N, C-alpha and C positions, 0 to 999 in steps of 0.2 A: 437344676432340673428343668430349665427353660425348654419349652416345647415338648416336654414329656408329661404323660398323664398316667395316673394309677387307677387300675380297675379291679374291683373285687370279683372273684370268681374267674370265669373264662376257662375253666378246666376242660370244657368241651371243644375249645378251639384247637385246630390242627397244629398251629405253630407252637402253642403252649405245650401240647402233648409231645411234640417232637423235641422241644428243649428239655422237658422233663425226662423223656426217654434217653436223651444224650447224657443228662446228668446222672440218671440211674445207672447206665452202662459204665460211665467213667468211675463212679463211686464203687461199684461192684468190682471193677477191674483193678483198682488201686488200693482197696481196703481189705484187710483180713475179714473173713466171714463173721467172726465173733465181735468185730468192731464196726460193722457196716450196718447203719440204721437208716439208710436212705429209704424214702417212701415213694411208692408209685403214684401216678396221677390219680388213680382211683382211691388210694389211701388218703390222699390230701383232700378229698371231698368229705371227710368225716365231719360231723357237726361240731366237734371241738376245735376245728381248724379253720382259720381265716386265710384264704389264699388270695394273693395279689399278683397282678401282671402289670408291668410298666411298658408303655408304648411311646414311640416317637409320634409327632404330629401326623405323619403319613401312615400310621397304623403299625409300623414295624415293631415287633416284640423285642425289647432290649433286656428285660430281666423278669424274674419271678421270685417269689418268696412266700413263706407261710408262717403263721403264728399259731401255735397250739396252746390252748389253755390247759394248765396243769392243776388249776384250782388254787385257792387261798392266795390270790393275787400274784401268782407265778405263771409266767408264760415261757414258751420255748420257740426259738427261731428254727424253722425247718426248711430244707430244700431251697435255700437261697442260691440263685444261679444267675449269672449274667451271660447273655448270648455272646459267642465268640467275637462277633463284629463290634460289640459294644464294650469290650474290655478296655480299661484305662480311660474311660470317658466320664467317670463319676457315677455310673449307673448302680454299682454295688453299694456305694455310700448312700445314694438316694433311696434305694430299696430298703436298706437297713433303717434309715431314718423314718420311712413310711411305716415299716413294721413297728418301730418303737412308738410312733405316734398312735397307731391303732391300739397298741398295748395300753398306753396311757388312757385312751378313751374308754377302753374296756375295764378300767379300774385296776389294772395290774401295777404292781409296785416293783417287780423284779422280772427280768428276762434273762434266760440262760440259753446255752446252746452246747451241743456235742459236735465235735468235728475231728478231723484227722490231723496228723502231724508230718505227713510225707511232703515232698516238694509240691505236689499237686495242690496242697492246702495252704501253702506259704502266703500267698497274696490275701486269701481270706482271713487267715490268722492275723496278719498285719492290720487289715481293715478293722477287725473286731477290737484289737488292742487300741488302735487310734480312736475308736469310738467310745472308749472308756470301759470296755469289758475287761475283766481280770480273770485269771485262771482260778479255778475252783475244783472241788471234788465232784464225783459223780452225783447225779440227781435223777429223779423220776425213774428209778430202777435200772439205770445204765450201769454197766460194769466198767471198772477201771481197767484199761489195757495199756500196754506199752505204745500202742498206736494212737490212742485217744487223747484229745485235749477237751477240757470242759471250761467254759467261760460263763460268767454271770455279770450282771450289772443292775444296780438299783435305778429305777426311773421315777 
């Protein structure tokens, strides 16, 4: 992550809102409505959510991600997204590691995520599996659908 910094918040920044809007539009376009749980920028500002932005030394936004507290030491990765220009640079892995570190600091012992299984999600699913996440069943009130993958990892 040399040269990159992690910032908490920044949901009011134009580049963050633009990347989240792109993420939201792509998730809505590729996911069946009953399996699409993408959050808006405003939703990511909830008190139970820690939002992170990753930037290059020059200030360019490269990735965003969020960690939602589910209680009882359980957290959920939400809205993790790498900017198109930063794909295949390690930004996704670095953001995931930053979220896991924040989860540890917050006393969480398990982190889970809900994601899709279409080709749009293939790289993300590989990243999660390489990071030690394993497939699991639904959690936090999510419904199991043919489109949905659930992952979890003890930390």
